[in-house]
Every structure is written in C-alpha cells, then in structure tokens.
C-alpha positions as CSV (number, residue, x, y, z in Angstrom):
1,M,-0.1,-0.1,0.2
2,D,1.4,3.4,-1.3
3,L,1.4,6.3,1.0
4,P,-1.5,8.1,-0.4
5,H,-3.5,4.8,0.3
6,L,-2.7,4.1,3.4
7,I,-3.4,8.5,4.5
8,E,-6.9,7.6,2.6
9,T,-7.5,4.2,4.9
10,L,-6.6,6.0,7.9
11,G,-8.9,8.6,7.6
12,A,-11.7,6.2,6.7
13,Y,-11.0,5.1,10.1
14,Q,-11.2,8.4,11.9
15,A,-14.3,9.2,10.2
16,R,-16.0,5.9,11.1
17,D,-14.7,5.3,14.7
18,P,-14.9,8.3,17.1
19,A,-12.5,6.3,19.4
20,A,-10.1,7.0,16.7
21,R,-8.3,10.3,18.3
22,S,-5.1,10.3,15.5
23,K,-3.9,9.3,12.1
24,L,-0.5,7.7,14.2
25,E,-3.0,5.6,16.8
26,V,-4.7,4.3,14.1
27,F,-2.0,3.2,12.2
28,L,0.4,2.0,15.4
29,L,-2.6,0.2,17.2
30,Y,-5.6,-0.7,15.4
31,P,-5.3,-4.6,14.1
32,G,-7.8,-3.6,11.0
33,V,-5.1,-1.5,9.3
34,H,-2.7,-4.0,10.3
35,A,-4.4,-6.7,8.7
36,T,-4.7,-4.5,5.4
37,L,-1.4,-4.0,5.1
38,Y,-0.3,-7.4,5.5
39,H,-3.2,-8.3,2.9
40,R,-1.3,-5.9,0.7
41,V,2.0,-8.0,0.6
42,A,0.6,-11.3,0.7
43,H,-1.9,-10.9,-2.0
44,A,1.0,-9.0,-4.4
45,C,3.2,-12.5,-3.7
46,Y,-0.2,-14.5,-4.4
47,R,-0.7,-12.9,-7.8
48,H,3.4,-13.2,-8.5
49,N,2.7,-17.3,-7.9
50,L,4.8,-17.0,-4.8
51,R,1.7,-18.8,-3.2
52,F,3.4,-20.4,-0.2
53,L,4.7,-16.8,1.2
54,A,1.8,-15.2,0.5
55,R,-0.2,-18.0,2.7
56,A,2.8,-17.7,5.4
57,I,2.3,-13.7,5.7
58,S,-1.7,-14.3,5.9
59,Q,-1.3,-16.8,8.7
60,W,1.3,-14.5,10.8
61,S,-1.8,-11.6,9.8
62,R,-4.2,-14.1,11.4
63,F,-1.8,-14.8,14.5
64,W,-0.7,-11.4,15.0
65,T,-4.6,-9.6,14.5
66,G,-7.1,-12.2,14.8
67,I,-8.8,-11.4,11.3
68,E,-7.9,-14.3,8.3
69,I,-7.8,-12.7,5.0
70,H,-6.8,-14.8,2.4
71,P,-4.1,-13.7,-0.1
72,G,-6.2,-14.4,-2.9
73,A,-9.1,-11.9,-1.8
74,K,-9.4,-8.5,-3.5
75,I,-9.9,-5.5,-1.4
76,G,-10.8,-1.8,-2.6
77,R,-9.8,1.3,-1.1
78,R,-10.5,2.8,2.1
79,F,-11.4,-0.8,3.8
80,V,-12.5,-0.6,7.8
81,I,-12.2,-3.1,9.9
82,D,-13.6,-2.1,13.6
83,H,-12.3,-4.5,16.1
84,G,-11.7,-7.4,13.4
85,M,-11.3,-10.5,15.5
86,G,-12.8,-13.6,14.3
87,I,-13.3,-12.0,10.5
88,V,-12.6,-14.9,8.1
89,I,-12.3,-13.1,4.0
90,G,-12.0,-16.3,1.6
91,E,-9.6,-16.7,-1.6
92,T,-12.4,-15.2,-4.2
93,A,-14.0,-12.8,-1.9
94,E,-13.7,-9.0,-3.6
95,I,-14.5,-6.2,-1.6
96,G,-15.4,-2.6,-3.5
97,D,-14.2,0.6,-1.9
98,D,-15.6,2.3,1.2
99,C,-16.6,-0.8,3.1
100,L,-17.0,-1.1,6.8
101,I,-16.7,-5.0,8.0
102,Y,-17.5,-5.8,12.1
103,H,-16.1,-8.5,13.8
104,G,-17.3,-11.8,13.5
105,V,-18.1,-11.3,10.0
106,T,-17.2,-14.3,7.7
107,L,-17.1,-13.8,3.4
108,G,-17.4,-17.4,3.1
109,G,-18.5,-20.3,0.7
110,T,-21.0,-22.9,0.9
111,G,-19.0,-26.2,-0.2
112,K,-16.1,-27.4,-1.8
113,D,-16.9,-26.1,-5.2
114,K,-13.9,-24.5,-7.7
115,G,-13.8,-20.8,-8.8
116,K,-15.6,-18.2,-7.9
117,R,-17.4,-19.6,-4.6
118,H,-17.1,-16.3,-2.4
119,P,-19.1,-13.1,-2.1
120,T,-18.5,-9.9,-4.2
121,L,-19.4,-7.2,-1.9
122,G,-19.8,-3.9,-4.2
123,N,-18.8,0.3,-2.7
124,N,-19.8,1.1,0.7
125,V,-21.5,-1.7,2.2
126,L,-21.7,-2.4,6.0
127,V,-21.5,-5.4,7.4
128,G,-22.7,-5.9,10.9
129,N,-20.9,-7.9,13.7
130,G,-21.6,-11.7,13.3
131,A,-23.2,-11.6,10.2
132,R,-22.2,-14.6,7.5
133,I,-22.4,-13.8,3.8
134,L,-21.9,-17.1,2.3
135,G,-21.8,-17.9,-1.7
136,P,-20.5,-16.5,-5.0
137,F,-23.3,-13.7,-5.1
138,T,-23.0,-10.2,-5.2
139,V,-23.8,-7.4,-2.4
140,G,-24.9,-4.7,-4.0
141,D,-23.5,-0.8,-3.3
142,N,-24.7,0.8,-0.4
143,A,-26.1,-2.1,0.9
144,R,-26.3,-2.8,4.8
145,I,-26.1,-6.6,6.3
146,A,-27.5,-6.2,9.6
147,A,-25.5,-7.9,12.8
148,G,-26.4,-11.6,12.5
149,S,-28.0,-12.0,9.4
150,V,-27.3,-15.4,7.4
151,V,-26.9,-13.9,3.5
152,L,-27.4,-16.8,0.9
153,S,-28.4,-14.9,-1.9
154,E,-27.9,-11.6,-4.0
155,V,-28.5,-8.5,-2.2
156,P,-29.6,-5.8,-4.4
157,P,-28.0,-2.1,-4.1
158,D,-29.0,0.2,-1.3
159,S,-31.1,-2.0,0.8
160,T,-30.9,-4.1,4.0
161,A,-30.5,-8.0,4.6
162,V,-31.8,-9.2,8.0
163,G,-32.2,-12.5,9.4
164,V,-31.8,-16.3,9.2
165,P,-31.7,-16.8,6.3
166,A,-31.6,-13.0,5.4
167,Q,-34.2,-11.5,4.1
168,V,-34.3,-8.2,1.9
169,V,-35.8,-4.5,2.5
170,R,-36.2,-1.9,-0.2
171,V,-35.3,1.2,1.4
172,H,-36.7,4.1,-1.0
173,G,-35.1,3.2,-4.1
174,H,-32.1,5.6,-3.4
175,S,-28.8,5.6,-2.4
176,V,-28.6,5.9,1.2
177,H,-24.7,5.1,2.3
178,Y,-24.7,3.0,5.3
179,A,-21.5,2.5,5.6
180,D,-20.8,6.5,6.6
181,A,-24.0,6.6,8.5
182,V,-22.7,3.5,10.6
183,D,-26.0,2.0,12.1
184,Q,-26.4,-1.5,12.6
185,I,-29.7,-1.2,14.8
186,N,-32.0,0.8,13.2
187,V,-32.9,-1.8,10.6
188,Q,-36.8,-3.1,9.5
189,D,-37.1,-7.0,10.1
190,P,-39.8,-8.2,7.2
191,V,-41.2,-11.0,9.2
192,L,-41.9,-8.8,11.8
193,E,-43.4,-6.4,9.5
194,K,-45.4,-9.3,8.3
195,L,-46.9,-10.6,11.9
196,A,-47.8,-7.0,12.6
197,A,-49.8,-6.7,9.3
198,M,-51.4,-10.4,10.2
199,S,-52.1,-8.8,13.4
200,S,-54.0,-5.7,12.3
201,R,-56.4,-7.8,10.0
202,L,-57.0,-10.6,12.6
203,E,-58.0,-7.3,14.7
204,L,-60.2,-5.9,11.8
205,V,-61.8,-9.9,11.1
206,E,-62.5,-9.9,14.9
207,K,-64.4,-6.1,15.1
208,L,-66.4,-7.1,12.2
209,L,-67.5,-10.4,13.8
210,D,-68.2,-8.8,16.9
211,E,-70.5,-6.5,15.0
212,Q,-72.2,-9.0,12.8
213,Y,-72.5,-10.8,16.5
214,Q,-74.0,-8.0,17.9
215,K,-76.5,-7.4,14.9
216,T,-77.9,-10.7,15.0
217,M,-78.2,-10.7,18.7
218,N,-80.4,-7.3,18.7
219,H,-82.3,-9.1,15.6
220,G,-83.0,-11.8,17.8
221,A,-84.2,-9.4,20.6
222,E,-86.0,-7.9,18.3
223,G,-87.7,-11.0,16.9
224,E,-88.6,-12.4,20.5
225,A,-90.1,-8.9,21.5
226,S,-92.3,-9.1,18.3
227,A,-93.5,-12.7,19.0
228,Q,-94.3,-11.5,23.1
229,E,-96.1,-8.8,21.7
230,T,-98.0,-11.1,19.3
231,R,-98.6,-13.4,21.8
232,T,-100.1,-10.8,24.4
233,E,-102.5,-9.3,21.9
234,G,-103.4,-12.9,20.9
235,E,-104.5,-13.5,25.1
236,S,-105.9,-9.7,25.3
237,T,-108.0,-10.6,22.2
238,H,-109.4,-14.1,23.8
239,V,-110.0,-12.8,27.2
240,S,-112.6,-9.8,25.4
241,V,-114.3,-12.6,23.7
C-alpha cells in the first residue's frame, strides 16, 4: 500500500470510529489496519505465484491480528475493519471501496466448489458484527447487512438484509450510504412487519365478527319482542271474547 492510499485508509478509520483520536494511533494500534497492510503484501505475492510465501504472511497476520484474509481475496480502497477479531475472508471474495466490516464476519463459501465461490461486496457496504455472507453472489453498492444475519443470496443495491436466513428490505429506492452512517441497529425486520400486518388483519376480522354478532343478537331480541307482543295481543283478544 502506497502512502496516499495508507493516509486515505487512516482517514476512513477516523471518520467511522469515534475512538480514533489520531492517524498515528490508528496506524500503530488498530489490528484492522495491520491486517490490511499484511494482506496487500500477501496479495502481491499471490499474484506473482509466490503462493507459499503469500499464505505464510496471511497466517502470520491471522496470528497477530485475529483476522484471517486469504491472500487471493481482492480488497478495495479505504477498507475499514472495526475491532476485527474473528473475521474470515475467503480466497475468491471481492470487496469494493469504502466498505466497513465489524468483528465476527465471514465472507465464505457454501461447499468445495472450484472457481468463484465467495461473495462480492460492492462499494460502501456495511456488514454488521457476526454476519455470515456465504456464496458466490453480489452484495450491491450501499447495502447493509444487519448484525447476526446469514445471507445466502444476492442483495440489491441500497437495501438491507436482515435475519436467518436473511431477507431483503428495500429502502426508498435511492442511495443511503450506510457505511458512512455506521448504523447497525435501526433496521426493519420483514418478518416482524408481516406479523404486524397479520395482527392488524386479525383485529379487523374480530371487530367485524363482533359487529355481526351484535346485529344478530339485536335481530333475535327484536324478533323475540315482536313474538311476545303478538302473544300478548292474542291473549287480550281471547279474554275480550
């Protein structure tokens, strides 16, 4: 990583981590920065077919930082890893520019297939802590993967994936820049939304049934009153006669 790109990355950490007080502190003490720097070297070795050396550097980085990035993975600019412990990024994974990933994230495959088997993240993607993204599909630009989600299929741009397995929620159809906002909490759960809709419909059905029952009871009472009046009139007529 050359100096301008390094300064960009340190600035991205400062922008997204309120605990980052200076670029020097980030450079010396943040494991995400160290893991990214080690990966740049390992990836260069990997591209020049120095595969053993590339894996050796990758394994040393894993030991030192707790972050495992395969040397074959492709990572864009201003990549931010917050905390980082337990992150695993597979060989054919691709990460765009300005992405933010939290600890415990896995960008993995679903089996022992050859070729492309790991996900591709677009630009400005936020992946919450503990999320699993498994398979050779794309997570679109400006998407957000909620914490703890398991994503098994493509995620469109400008949307949120929530749940296990993850379901996609569209967000107004325009760019929202989740990684800049750094918000893992305020997400919509489509399952809860469906349950709320079903609850509202059940309440409506219960109200209609209650109204129908009241009408039936009122008609029955009116009929009984009418029959009683008829019987009374008949008895009066019989007495008169």
